[in-house]
C-alpha positions as CSV (number, residue, x, y, z in Angstrom):
1,M,-39.4,59.4,52.6
2,A,-42.9,59.6,54.0
3,P,-43.2,58.4,57.5
4,L,-43.6,54.7,57.8
5,N,-47.5,55.2,59.5
6,A,-48.4,57.5,56.6
7,E,-46.8,55.1,54.3
8,A,-48.4,52.0,55.8
9,A,-51.7,53.9,56.2
10,L,-51.4,54.9,52.3
11,R,-50.5,51.5,51.3
12,R,-53.6,50.1,53.1
13,L,-55.6,52.6,51.1
14,M,-54.2,51.9,47.9
15,E,-54.5,48.2,48.1
16,T,-58.3,48.6,49.0
17,R,-59.1,51.4,46.4
18,L,-56.6,50.9,43.7
19,P,-56.0,46.9,43.9
20,A,-54.5,47.8,40.1
21,V,-51.9,49.5,41.6
22,N,-48.7,47.1,42.8
23,T,-47.7,49.1,46.3
24,A,-45.2,46.6,46.5
25,G,-43.2,48.6,44.0
26,C,-44.1,52.1,44.9
27,H,-42.1,54.4,46.4
28,F,-43.3,57.4,48.7
29,S,-41.5,61.0,49.4
30,P,-42.6,64.0,50.4
31,V,-43.6,67.3,48.5
32,Q,-41.6,70.5,48.9
33,G,-43.5,73.5,48.2
34,L,-46.9,72.7,49.1
35,T,-48.9,73.5,52.5
36,G,-49.9,70.4,54.6
37,E,-48.6,67.0,54.5
38,S,-49.0,65.5,51.0
39,W,-47.0,62.8,49.3
40,R,-45.8,61.7,45.9
41,I,-46.2,58.2,45.1
42,D,-44.3,56.6,42.3
43,G,-45.2,53.3,40.8
44,S,-45.2,51.0,37.9
45,G,-46.9,53.2,34.9
46,V,-48.3,55.6,38.4
47,T,-47.9,58.6,39.8
48,L,-49.7,59.9,42.5
49,L,-50.1,62.2,45.3
50,A,-51.6,61.8,48.7
51,R,-52.5,64.6,50.8
52,Q,-53.6,64.2,54.2
53,H,-56.0,65.1,56.4
54,S,-54.1,66.3,59.7
55,A,-55.3,68.2,62.7
56,E,-52.9,71.0,61.6
57,K,-55.4,71.1,58.8
58,R,-58.8,70.9,60.2
59,A,-57.8,73.7,62.3
60,L,-57.6,75.8,59.3
61,G,-60.7,74.7,58.3
62,V,-59.9,72.0,55.7
63,S,-61.4,68.7,54.7
64,R,-60.2,66.3,52.6
65,R,-64.0,65.3,52.0
66,R,-65.0,68.3,50.5
67,E,-62.2,69.0,48.3
68,A,-62.5,65.5,47.0
69,Q,-65.7,66.2,46.6
70,V,-65.4,69.5,44.8
71,L,-62.7,68.1,42.7
72,R,-65.3,65.4,41.5
73,R,-68.2,67.7,40.7
74,C,-66.3,70.8,39.7
75,A,-63.1,70.6,38.1
76,P,-63.1,68.0,35.6
77,G,-60.2,69.3,33.1
78,L,-58.8,72.3,35.5
79,G,-58.0,70.3,38.4
80,P,-56.1,66.5,39.4
81,R,-58.6,63.8,39.2
82,V,-59.7,62.0,42.3
83,F,-58.1,57.9,42.7
84,A,-59.3,57.5,46.3
85,Q,-60.3,59.0,49.2
86,N,-61.4,58.2,53.1
87,N,-61.2,60.3,56.5
88,Q,-57.6,60.9,56.6
89,W,-56.5,60.9,52.8
90,L,-56.8,61.9,49.4
91,I,-55.2,60.6,46.6
92,L,-55.0,62.3,43.4
93,E,-53.7,62.7,39.9
94,W,-50.0,63.7,39.9
95,L,-49.8,66.5,37.7
96,E,-47.2,67.3,35.1
97,G,-46.5,70.9,34.4
98,D,-44.5,73.4,34.8
99,V,-45.7,76.2,37.8
100,V,-46.5,79.5,36.6
101,T,-44.1,82.5,36.8
102,N,-45.6,85.5,38.5
103,A,-44.5,87.4,34.6
104,E,-46.9,84.4,32.8
105,F,-49.5,84.9,35.4
106,D,-49.5,88.9,34.6
107,A,-49.4,87.5,30.3
108,L,-52.5,85.1,31.5
109,N,-54.5,88.0,32.8
110,Q,-53.3,90.4,29.8
111,R,-54.4,87.7,27.6
112,G,-57.5,86.9,29.2
113,E,-56.7,83.1,29.9
114,L,-56.8,83.6,33.1
115,A,-60.3,85.2,34.0
116,A,-61.6,82.0,30.9
117,M,-60.4,79.5,33.4
118,V,-62.0,81.0,36.4
119,A,-65.2,81.8,34.7
120,T,-65.0,78.2,33.2
121,L,-65.4,77.4,37.2
122,H,-67.5,79.6,38.0
123,R,-70.1,78.0,35.4
124,R,-69.4,74.2,37.0
125,P,-72.0,73.1,39.1
126,L,-72.4,73.4,42.8
127,S,-70.4,71.7,44.9
128,G,-72.8,71.1,47.6
129,Y,-70.4,72.8,50.0
130,R,-71.4,76.5,51.7
131,L,-68.2,78.4,52.5
132,D,-68.8,79.9,55.5
133,L,-66.8,82.8,56.6
134,R,-68.3,83.9,60.0
135,R,-67.6,80.1,60.9
136,Q,-64.1,80.3,59.8
137,F,-63.8,83.5,62.0
138,I,-64.4,81.9,64.6
139,R,-62.3,78.9,64.6
140,Y,-59.4,81.0,63.2
141,W,-60.4,83.2,66.5
142,Q,-60.2,80.6,69.2
143,Q,-56.9,79.8,68.3
144,L,-55.1,83.4,68.1
145,D,-52.5,84.2,71.3
146,G,-54.5,86.1,73.7
147,R,-51.7,87.8,74.5
148,R,-51.8,89.8,70.6
149,L,-55.0,90.6,71.0
150,T,-56.4,94.0,71.7
151,P,-59.6,95.4,72.2
152,A,-59.8,97.0,68.6
153,W,-59.1,93.6,67.6
154,L,-62.2,92.1,69.7
155,R,-64.1,95.0,68.0
156,W,-62.7,93.8,64.3
157,Q,-63.6,90.2,65.3
158,H,-67.4,91.5,66.6
159,H,-68.6,93.4,63.4
160,F,-67.8,90.6,61.0
161,L,-69.6,88.2,63.2
162,R,-72.4,90.8,63.8
163,C,-72.8,91.9,60.3
164,A,-74.3,89.8,57.2
165,P,-72.1,89.2,54.3
166,P,-72.7,90.8,51.0
167,R,-75.6,88.8,49.4
168,P,-74.0,86.9,46.6
169,L,-74.3,88.0,42.7
170,R,-74.8,84.2,41.8
171,L,-73.1,81.3,43.1
172,A,-70.4,78.9,41.9
173,P,-67.9,76.2,43.1
174,L,-64.9,78.8,44.3
175,H,-61.5,78.0,44.3
176,M,-59.8,80.3,46.9
177,D,-56.1,80.1,46.2
178,I,-55.7,81.6,43.0
179,H,-52.4,82.3,42.9
180,P,-49.1,81.6,40.3
181,G,-47.9,78.7,42.9
182,N,-51.5,76.8,42.6
183,L,-51.1,77.3,38.2
184,L,-49.7,74.5,35.8
185,T,-49.4,75.1,32.6
186,T,-49.8,71.2,31.0
187,G,-49.2,71.1,27.2
188,E,-51.7,73.8,25.8
189,E,-53.8,73.6,29.1
190,L,-54.0,75.7,32.2
191,R,-54.3,73.1,35.6
192,L,-55.2,74.8,38.5
193,I,-53.9,72.6,42.1
194,D,-54.5,72.9,45.4
195,W,-58.2,72.7,46.3
196,E,-58.4,72.5,50.0
197,Y,-60.4,75.5,50.5
198,A,-62.4,75.5,47.4
199,A,-66.4,75.3,48.1
200,D,-69.6,77.4,47.0
201,G,-70.2,80.9,47.6
202,D,-70.4,84.4,45.6
203,I,-67.9,84.6,42.4
204,A,-67.5,88.1,43.7
205,L,-65.7,86.6,46.6
206,D,-63.1,84.2,44.6
207,I,-62.2,87.3,42.5
208,A,-61.6,89.3,45.7
209,V,-59.4,86.7,47.0
210,L,-57.9,86.8,43.5
211,F,-57.5,90.4,43.8
212,R,-55.9,90.7,47.3
213,S,-53.8,87.6,47.6
214,N,-51.6,88.7,44.2
215,G,-51.8,92.3,45.2
216,W,-52.9,93.3,42.4
217,S,-53.2,97.1,40.9
218,A,-56.4,98.8,40.2
219,E,-55.4,98.6,36.2
220,Q,-54.8,94.8,36.6
221,Q,-58.0,94.0,38.2
222,Q,-60.0,96.0,35.5
223,R,-58.3,94.0,32.7
224,F,-59.2,90.5,34.6
225,L,-63.0,91.4,35.2
226,Q,-63.6,93.1,31.6
227,H,-62.0,89.4,30.5
228,Y,-64.2,88.0,32.9
229,A,-67.4,89.5,31.5
230,H,-67.3,88.0,28.2
231,Q,-67.3,84.6,29.5
232,G,-68.6,85.3,33.2
233,Y,-70.8,88.1,34.8
234,R,-71.3,90.5,32.4
235,D,-72.2,93.9,34.2
236,V,-68.5,94.7,35.0
237,A,-69.6,97.8,37.1
238,R,-72.0,95.5,39.3
239,L,-69.1,92.7,39.6
240,Q,-66.5,95.4,40.4
241,A,-68.8,96.6,43.3
242,Q,-69.5,93.4,44.7
243,V,-65.8,92.8,44.7
244,Q,-64.9,96.0,46.5
245,R,-68.1,94.7,49.2
246,W,-65.8,91.7,50.0
247,L,-62.3,92.9,50.3
248,P,-62.8,94.0,53.8
249,W,-64.1,90.7,54.9
250,V,-61.1,89.1,52.7
251,D,-58.7,91.2,54.6
252,Y,-60.0,89.8,57.8
253,L,-59.7,86.5,56.6
254,M,-56.3,86.6,55.2
255,L,-55.2,88.3,58.9
256,L,-56.6,85.3,61.0
257,W,-55.2,82.7,58.7
258,F,-51.6,84.4,59.2
259,E,-51.9,84.2,62.5
260,V,-53.3,81.0,62.9
261,R,-50.2,79.5,60.4
262,W,-47.6,81.6,62.5
263,Q,-49.0,79.6,65.7
264,Q,-48.6,76.4,64.0
265,S,-45.2,77.1,62.4
266,G,-43.5,79.6,64.2
267,D,-42.7,81.3,61.0
268,V,-42.5,84.6,61.8
269,E,-43.0,85.6,57.9
270,F,-46.4,85.0,58.8
271,L,-46.5,88.0,60.9
272,R,-45.1,90.3,58.7
273,W,-47.6,89.2,55.9
274,G,-50.5,90.1,58.7
275,A,-49.0,93.1,59.8
276,A,-49.8,95.6,57.3
277,L,-53.4,94.0,57.6
278,R,-53.2,94.5,61.1
279,R,-52.4,98.5,60.2
280,Q,-54.7,98.6,57.9
281,F,-57.3,97.8,60.4
282,C,-56.1,100.4,63.3
283,L,-56.3,103.0,60.4
284,S,-60.1,102.0,59.9
285,S,-61.0,101.6,63.3
286,S,-63.8,104.6,63.1
287,E,-65.9,101.8,61.0
288,F,-66.3,99.2,63.6
């Protein structure tokens, strides 16, 4: 069951924005496996997903207002529909479907379906919310455990704040978290969920995040780029070079995110995931 205060707040929002839904007959239950505080709402003839805008999420740079705008403007047919939203909650369509497995994800890349979906997103109109990575770096830095910081790490931070990010090849709405767990098969369609980090930015940045977060080999990356070129950016060599320029920025973003999530959750798995990135930056310290 959802906490009573959360349930009461959701009922008030639904009564105001969704008067056709009989809130008295709704059942609220926590959703496992999603990052953040999310609840499933089951009512008469309706199933919804409620996502809370918590202090923990704000610390990670999440904005439910931005998420709602991206979904309304950029994601019809790709993500869930927005039903209601205020400063505290975002109520979405509950998407029925099967979460894609790692093997299915690789097959979608092999066949070009994944690249086609990403290219479709990158052709949508801009949301009006521009991604600012350096602002994210500052936000995350302020939350790090000072006992874990080193002079080398301070140099890395200064490097990314001092250097200009790559000039965009093409601005587009980005999802920024495409992996098997955020992809559903719903009949004949593919749908993306968990748009909380979505914003406008360079198409190559979204692809760099896709490559890095899924640990893709050079062969898998090349296959994606070749398929993407048919519907997205046609100059494969230039796009590939731009993805390479973004990779250090993506690595640093992931390192900071892992550290902040460890601070929030106490789960040492986040530290283990970040350890390889720390070693990588230590080995390339001469570049900073």
